[in-house]
C-alpha positions as CSV (number, residue, x, y, z in Angstrom):
1,M,0.0,0.0,0.0
2,S,1.4,3.4,-1.0
3,Y,2.0,6.0,1.6
4,L,-0.8,8.5,2.0
5,T,0.0,12.0,3.0
6,K,-2.2,14.0,5.3
7,K,-3.5,16.0,2.4
8,N,-4.5,12.9,0.5
9,K,-6.3,11.5,3.5
10,I,-8.3,14.7,3.9
11,M,-9.3,14.7,0.2
12,I,-10.5,11.1,0.4
13,A,-12.5,11.8,3.5
14,Y,-14.1,14.8,1.9
15,Y,-15.0,12.7,-1.2
16,L,-16.6,10.0,0.9
17,Y,-18.5,12.6,2.9
18,R,-19.9,14.2,-0.3
19,Q,-20.9,10.8,-1.7
20,S,-22.8,9.9,1.5
21,K,-24.7,13.3,1.4
22,K,-25.6,12.7,-2.3
23,K,-27.0,9.3,-1.3
24,E,-29.0,10.7,1.6
25,K,-30.4,13.4,-0.7
26,K,-31.3,10.8,-3.4
27,N,-33.2,8.7,-0.9
28,C,-35.0,11.6,0.7
29,R,-38.5,12.0,-0.6
30,K,-40.1,15.4,-0.5
31,F,-43.6,13.8,-0.5
32,W,-44.8,10.3,0.3
33,I,-47.6,11.0,-2.1
34,H,-47.5,14.1,-4.3
35,P,-50.3,16.5,-3.4
36,I,-51.6,16.3,-7.0
37,L,-51.8,12.5,-6.8
38,A,-53.3,12.6,-3.3
39,R,-56.4,14.2,-4.6
40,R,-57.1,11.4,-7.1
41,E,-60.5,10.5,-5.7
42,E,-61.5,14.2,-5.9
43,F,-60.2,15.3,-9.3
44,G,-59.0,12.1,-11.1
45,E,-60.6,11.5,-14.5
46,F,-62.0,8.2,-13.5
47,H,-63.8,9.5,-10.4
48,T,-65.2,12.6,-12.2
49,L,-66.3,10.9,-15.5
50,Y,-66.9,7.2,-15.0
51,N,-70.4,7.4,-13.5
52,Q,-71.5,10.1,-16.0
53,L,-70.2,8.0,-18.9
54,R,-72.3,5.0,-17.9
55,E,-75.4,7.1,-18.3
56,D,-74.7,7.7,-22.0
57,E,-74.0,4.6,-24.0
58,K,-72.6,6.4,-27.0
59,E,-70.1,8.4,-25.0
60,F,-69.1,5.4,-22.9
61,A,-68.4,3.4,-26.1
62,D,-66.4,6.3,-27.5
63,Y,-64.3,6.6,-24.4
64,F,-63.7,2.9,-23.7
65,R,-64.1,1.4,-27.2
66,M,-66.8,-0.9,-26.0
67,D,-70.4,-0.6,-24.6
68,V,-71.3,-0.8,-20.9
69,K,-72.5,-4.4,-21.1
70,T,-69.2,-5.6,-22.7
71,F,-67.1,-3.5,-20.2
72,D,-69.0,-5.1,-17.3
73,K,-68.5,-8.6,-18.7
74,L,-64.8,-8.0,-19.2
75,L,-64.5,-6.7,-15.6
76,N,-66.2,-9.8,-14.3
77,F,-63.7,-12.0,-16.0
78,I,-60.7,-10.3,-14.3
79,H,-62.1,-8.6,-11.2
80,D,-60.8,-11.0,-8.6
81,K,-57.3,-11.1,-10.0
82,L,-57.1,-7.3,-10.0
83,K,-58.4,-6.9,-6.4
84,H,-55.7,-5.7,-4.0
85,Q,-55.8,-5.3,-0.2
86,N,-56.2,-1.9,1.4
87,T,-53.5,-0.8,3.9
88,N,-53.5,1.6,6.8
89,M,-51.6,4.1,4.6
90,R,-54.1,4.2,1.7
91,D,-56.8,2.3,-0.1
92,S,-55.9,0.2,-3.1
93,I,-56.9,1.2,-6.6
94,T,-60.1,-0.6,-7.5
95,P,-60.3,-3.3,-10.3
96,T,-62.8,-1.0,-12.2
97,E,-60.4,1.9,-12.2
98,R,-57.4,-0.3,-13.2
99,L,-59.4,-1.6,-16.2
100,A,-60.5,1.9,-17.1
101,V,-57.0,3.3,-17.0
102,T,-55.7,0.4,-19.2
103,L,-58.4,0.7,-21.8
104,R,-57.9,4.5,-22.0
105,Y,-54.2,3.9,-22.4
106,L,-54.8,1.5,-25.3
107,A,-57.6,3.6,-26.9
108,T,-55.7,7.0,-26.9
109,G,-52.1,6.1,-27.1
110,H,-51.3,8.6,-24.4
111,T,-48.0,8.3,-22.6
112,F,-47.7,7.4,-18.9
113,A,-46.9,11.1,-18.3
114,D,-50.2,12.2,-19.9
115,L,-52.2,9.7,-17.9
116,R,-50.5,10.6,-14.7
117,Y,-52.1,14.0,-14.7
118,A,-55.4,12.9,-16.1
119,F,-56.0,10.0,-13.7
120,R,-53.7,11.3,-10.9
121,I,-51.8,8.0,-10.7
122,G,-48.0,7.9,-10.6
123,K,-46.1,6.8,-13.7
124,T,-44.6,3.7,-12.0
125,T,-47.9,2.6,-10.7
126,L,-49.5,3.1,-14.1
127,S,-46.9,0.8,-15.7
128,F,-47.6,-1.9,-13.1
129,I,-51.4,-1.5,-13.6
130,I,-51.3,-1.7,-17.4
131,K,-49.0,-4.8,-17.3
132,E,-51.1,-6.5,-14.7
133,V,-54.4,-5.8,-16.5
134,C,-53.0,-6.9,-19.9
135,N,-51.7,-10.2,-18.4
136,C,-55.1,-10.8,-16.6
137,I,-57.1,-10.2,-19.8
138,W,-54.8,-12.6,-21.7
139,S,-54.8,-15.4,-19.2
140,E,-58.6,-15.2,-18.5
141,L,-59.9,-14.8,-22.1
142,V,-57.4,-16.4,-24.5
143,N,-58.8,-19.9,-24.0
144,I,-62.3,-18.6,-24.7
145,Y,-61.9,-16.0,-27.4
146,M,-58.8,-17.1,-29.2
147,K,-58.5,-20.9,-28.8
148,I,-57.4,-23.1,-31.7
149,P,-60.7,-24.1,-33.4
150,S,-62.1,-27.7,-33.4
151,E,-62.7,-29.5,-36.7
152,N,-66.3,-28.4,-36.8
153,E,-65.3,-24.8,-36.0
154,W,-62.8,-24.9,-38.9
155,L,-65.6,-26.1,-41.2
156,N,-67.8,-23.1,-40.0
157,I,-64.9,-20.7,-40.8
158,A,-64.5,-22.3,-44.3
159,E,-68.2,-22.0,-44.9
160,D,-68.0,-18.3,-44.2
161,F,-65.1,-17.8,-46.6
162,A,-67.0,-19.8,-49.2
163,V,-70.2,-17.7,-48.9
164,I,-68.7,-14.2,-48.1
165,A,-65.4,-14.3,-50.0
166,N,-66.3,-16.9,-52.7
167,F,-63.2,-18.9,-51.7
168,P,-64.1,-22.5,-50.7
169,H,-62.0,-24.6,-48.2
170,C,-60.3,-21.5,-46.9
171,L,-59.6,-21.6,-43.1
172,G,-58.1,-18.2,-42.6
173,A,-56.0,-15.3,-44.1
174,V,-52.4,-15.0,-42.9
175,D,-50.2,-11.9,-42.8
176,G,-47.6,-10.1,-40.7
177,K,-47.3,-6.4,-39.7
178,H,-44.7,-4.2,-38.1
179,I,-45.4,-2.8,-34.7
180,R,-43.3,0.4,-34.2
181,I,-41.0,0.5,-31.2
182,I,-38.2,2.7,-29.8
183,K,-34.9,1.1,-30.5
184,P,-34.0,-1.2,-27.6
185,T,-30.6,-0.6,-26.1
186,K,-27.7,-2.8,-27.4
187,S,-29.9,-4.3,-30.0
188,G,-27.9,-3.2,-33.1
189,S,-29.9,-3.5,-36.3
190,M,-31.9,-6.6,-35.2
191,F,-35.2,-4.6,-35.0
192,L,-34.5,-2.4,-38.0
193,N,-36.9,-3.3,-40.8
194,Y,-36.8,-2.7,-44.5
195,K,-38.8,0.5,-44.1
196,H,-36.0,1.9,-41.9
197,F,-37.7,2.1,-38.6
198,F,-37.5,-0.2,-35.5
199,S,-40.2,-2.8,-35.0
200,I,-41.3,-6.1,-33.8
201,V,-43.5,-8.4,-35.9
202,L,-47.2,-9.3,-35.4
203,M,-48.0,-12.5,-37.3
204,A,-51.7,-13.3,-37.4
205,V,-54.3,-15.7,-38.9
206,V,-57.8,-14.0,-39.3
207,D,-61.3,-15.2,-40.2
208,T,-64.1,-13.4,-42.1
209,N,-65.4,-11.7,-39.0
210,Y,-62.0,-9.9,-38.6
211,N,-61.3,-12.1,-35.5
212,F,-57.8,-13.3,-34.8
213,I,-57.6,-17.1,-34.9
214,F,-53.9,-17.1,-33.9
215,V,-51.2,-14.4,-33.2
216,D,-47.5,-14.5,-32.7
217,I,-45.8,-11.3,-31.5
218,G,-42.2,-10.3,-30.9
219,A,-40.0,-11.5,-33.8
220,Y,-37.3,-9.1,-35.0
221,G,-38.3,-6.4,-37.4
222,K,-35.6,-7.3,-39.8
223,D,-37.2,-10.7,-40.6
224,C,-39.5,-11.4,-43.5
225,D,-43.0,-12.9,-43.3
226,S,-42.1,-16.4,-44.3
227,S,-39.2,-16.8,-41.9
228,V,-41.3,-15.4,-39.0
229,F,-44.3,-17.6,-39.9
230,K,-42.1,-20.8,-39.9
231,E,-40.9,-20.1,-36.3
232,T,-44.5,-19.9,-34.9
233,V,-46.2,-22.5,-32.9
234,F,-49.0,-22.4,-35.5
235,W,-46.7,-23.5,-38.4
236,K,-45.2,-26.2,-36.3
237,R,-48.6,-27.6,-35.4
238,L,-49.6,-27.3,-39.1
239,L,-46.6,-29.5,-40.0
240,N,-47.4,-32.0,-37.2
241,N,-51.1,-32.2,-38.1
242,T,-52.2,-31.1,-34.7
243,L,-54.4,-28.1,-35.7
244,N,-57.6,-30.2,-36.0
245,L,-57.8,-29.4,-39.8
246,P,-60.5,-31.1,-41.8
247,Q,-59.4,-33.7,-44.4
248,P,-59.5,-32.8,-48.1
249,A,-63.0,-33.0,-49.5
250,L,-65.0,-32.6,-52.7
251,I,-66.5,-29.2,-53.3
252,P,-70.3,-29.7,-53.5
253,E,-71.6,-30.3,-57.0
254,T,-68.1,-30.6,-58.5
255,N,-65.4,-33.2,-59.1
256,F,-62.8,-31.0,-57.4
257,Q,-61.3,-32.6,-54.3
258,L,-59.3,-29.9,-52.5
259,P,-57.5,-29.6,-49.2
260,Y,-58.4,-26.9,-46.7
261,V,-56.0,-24.0,-46.9
262,F,-54.9,-20.7,-45.5
263,V,-54.4,-17.8,-47.9
264,A,-51.3,-15.5,-47.8
265,D,-49.5,-13.0,-50.0
266,E,-46.4,-13.4,-52.1
267,A,-44.1,-13.0,-49.1
268,F,-45.0,-16.5,-47.9
269,A,-43.7,-19.9,-49.1
270,L,-46.1,-22.1,-51.0
271,H,-47.4,-25.1,-49.0
272,K,-50.1,-27.6,-49.6
273,N,-52.1,-25.8,-46.8
274,V,-50.8,-22.3,-47.5
275,L,-51.6,-20.7,-50.9
276,R,-49.9,-17.6,-52.3
277,P,-50.5,-15.8,-55.6
278,F,-48.8,-16.8,-58.8
279,S,-45.7,-14.7,-59.3
280,G,-44.5,-12.9,-62.4
281,R,-46.0,-10.4,-64.8
282,E,-46.9,-12.6,-67.8
283,L,-49.8,-14.6,-66.2
284,N,-52.5,-16.3,-68.2
285,E,-56.1,-15.7,-67.5
286,T,-56.5,-18.7,-65.1
287,M,-53.6,-17.5,-63.0
288,S,-54.8,-13.9,-63.0
289,I,-58.3,-15.0,-61.9
290,F,-56.8,-17.1,-59.1
291,N,-54.7,-14.2,-57.9
292,Y,-57.8,-12.0,-57.8
293,R,-59.9,-14.6,-55.9
294,L,-57.1,-15.2,-53.4
295,T,-56.7,-11.4,-52.9
296,R,-60.4,-11.1,-52.1
297,A,-60.1,-13.8,-49.4
298,R,-56.8,-12.4,-48.0
299,R,-58.2,-8.8,-47.6
300,Y,-59.8,-9.9,-44.3
301,V,-56.5,-10.0,-42.5
302,E,-55.6,-6.5,-43.8
303,C,-58.9,-5.2,-42.7
304,A,-58.5,-6.8,-39.3
305,F,-55.2,-4.9,-38.8
306,G,-56.9,-1.7,-39.9
307,I,-59.8,-2.2,-37.5
308,M,-57.5,-2.9,-34.6
309,A,-55.3,0.2,-35.3
310,N,-58.3,2.4,-35.6
311,K,-59.8,1.2,-32.3
312,W,-56.6,1.0,-30.2
313,R,-54.5,4.1,-31.0
314,I,-51.6,2.9,-28.9
315,L,-50.6,1.2,-32.2
316,H,-50.3,4.6,-34.0
317,R,-47.0,5.6,-32.3
318,P,-43.7,3.9,-31.5
319,S,-43.9,1.9,-28.3
320,N,-41.7,3.5,-25.6
321,V,-42.1,0.8,-23.0
322,S,-40.2,-2.5,-22.5
323,L,-40.3,-5.1,-25.2
324,E,-42.1,-7.5,-22.8
325,L,-44.8,-4.9,-22.1
326,T,-45.1,-4.1,-25.8
327,V,-45.8,-7.7,-26.6
328,D,-48.4,-7.9,-23.8
329,I,-50.1,-4.7,-25.1
330,V,-50.3,-6.0,-28.7
331,K,-51.6,-9.4,-27.6
332,T,-54.3,-7.7,-25.5
333,C,-55.4,-5.5,-28.4
334,C,-55.8,-8.6,-30.6
335,L,-57.7,-10.5,-27.9
336,L,-60.0,-7.5,-27.1
337,Q,-60.9,-7.3,-30.8
338,N,-62.2,-10.9,-30.7
339,F,-63.9,-10.2,-27.4
340,I,-65.7,-7.1,-28.6
341,H,-66.7,-8.6,-31.9
342,K,-68.2,-11.7,-30.3
343,E,-70.0,-9.7,-27.6
344,Q,-71.2,-6.8,-29.7
345,G,-71.1,-8.1,-33.3
346,I,-69.2,-6.5,-36.2
347,G,-71.7,-3.9,-37.4
348,N,-70.5,-0.4,-38.1
349,L,-66.8,-1.2,-38.1
350,I,-64.4,1.4,-39.3
351,V,-61.8,-0.4,-41.3
352,D,-59.8,2.4,-42.9
353,S,-58.5,4.8,-40.2
354,G,-56.0,6.6,-42.5
355,F,-53.2,4.7,-40.7
356,E,-51.6,1.4,-41.7
357,L,-49.5,-1.1,-39.8
358,Q,-46.6,-1.6,-42.1
359,T,-46.4,-4.7,-44.3
360,L,-43.4,-7.0,-43.9
361,S,-40.7,-7.5,-46.5
362,R,-41.2,-9.8,-49.4
363,S,-39.2,-13.0,-50.1
364,E,-39.4,-15.2,-53.1
365,Y,-39.5,-19.0,-53.0
366,A,-39.5,-21.8,-55.5
367,D,-42.9,-23.5,-55.6
368,P,-42.9,-27.1,-54.3
369,L,-44.6,-29.5,-56.8
370,I,-47.3,-30.9,-54.5
371,A,-48.3,-27.4,-53.2
372,D,-48.2,-26.0,-56.8
373,N,-50.6,-28.8,-57.9
374,V,-53.0,-27.8,-55.1
375,R,-52.8,-24.1,-56.2
376,Q,-53.4,-25.2,-59.8
377,N,-56.4,-27.2,-58.9
378,F,-57.9,-24.1,-57.1
379,A,-57.1,-22.0,-60.1
380,E,-58.9,-24.4,-62.4
381,Y,-61.9,-24.5,-60.1
382,F,-62.2,-20.7,-60.1
383,V,-62.5,-20.7,-63.9
384,S,-65.0,-23.6,-64.0
385,P,-68.7,-23.0,-64.4
386,Q,-69.3,-24.1,-60.8
387,G,-66.5,-22.0,-59.3
388,S,-66.5,-18.8,-61.3
389,V,-68.2,-15.5,-60.2
390,P,-69.7,-13.2,-62.8
391,W,-67.5,-10.2,-62.2
392,Q,-64.0,-11.8,-61.9
393,N,-62.9,-11.1,-65.4
394,K,-63.3,-7.4,-64.9
395,Y,-60.5,-7.4,-62.2
396,I,-57.7,-9.2,-64.1
């Protein structure tokens, strides 16, 4: 140990004294509860508005993005899990207020700082509340409103696609979208997508009622649709034949025996159960008509993304919370869309909000022979007397 002079010892002692004072100052709180937050029950937005909103169905739906009956049913699902014990220091925030704050956060896209002054709840408490409510909604509702369909339920979905979209044996439309985020620290370019902003990927399968059959959220923004899709649980279950899919069957009044399929855009690889458009510019009439008919069926997934972004405006701005909470938020938005549609119906939906979730990058693949034969059989059916629709030639 080197020799310390008296001057050096004094300097070290003074430095340690200053550090201890800084620590004391840091740990010293001016308020246990800030006076603004302490008057939450007097001036907080929930306490001043909630009861009045319940008296006006239209205003309530505009504020919470669901009607009173649907809100109450959602609250009943999660009430017990959101209930906290009161203490001698203060009463806990009620489950109703926790749900109201979370729905308002999702509906408006306001930051925690904005909500802090509106609801008079601290930013740290808000982040805990929103994460807790999102997790409760997912755990309580996912097995009811987003479960993998049974074989009969798949057949019902296929019937809807046949009647509404004129695409028989279709079980869903597949697509992926970018969810904007603030660049995570030390992430390099992993989240930087081809549009030159940072994002995670939402991969979804959607039915004709704009409900999400399956979602996968959190893949790197740099990845393309097909590579993301092939890492999902849904794809692995499709390969393992554990999705309860119906067996190939004859289309009524025809000799066409076709498998049940999902429709996707050109970013996806062709598979016997996943159809994509014919690629290239010099397509014959049969190929062009197939592409048109597939696009009509695939539009439902695009519309579902538009409906969700219009309702939950948190998706309009880059997420500035942790990746884990971002995933929870997006999952909750998807699940709430299913819940609202099944409880309230899908009338008067606003599909085009003037805002779009960004499409993923394209990737070309060689067409496997068996899958290409399936696509060719569908194409031939669409130009047959039984499978054609009167207006299809106008759109090629």
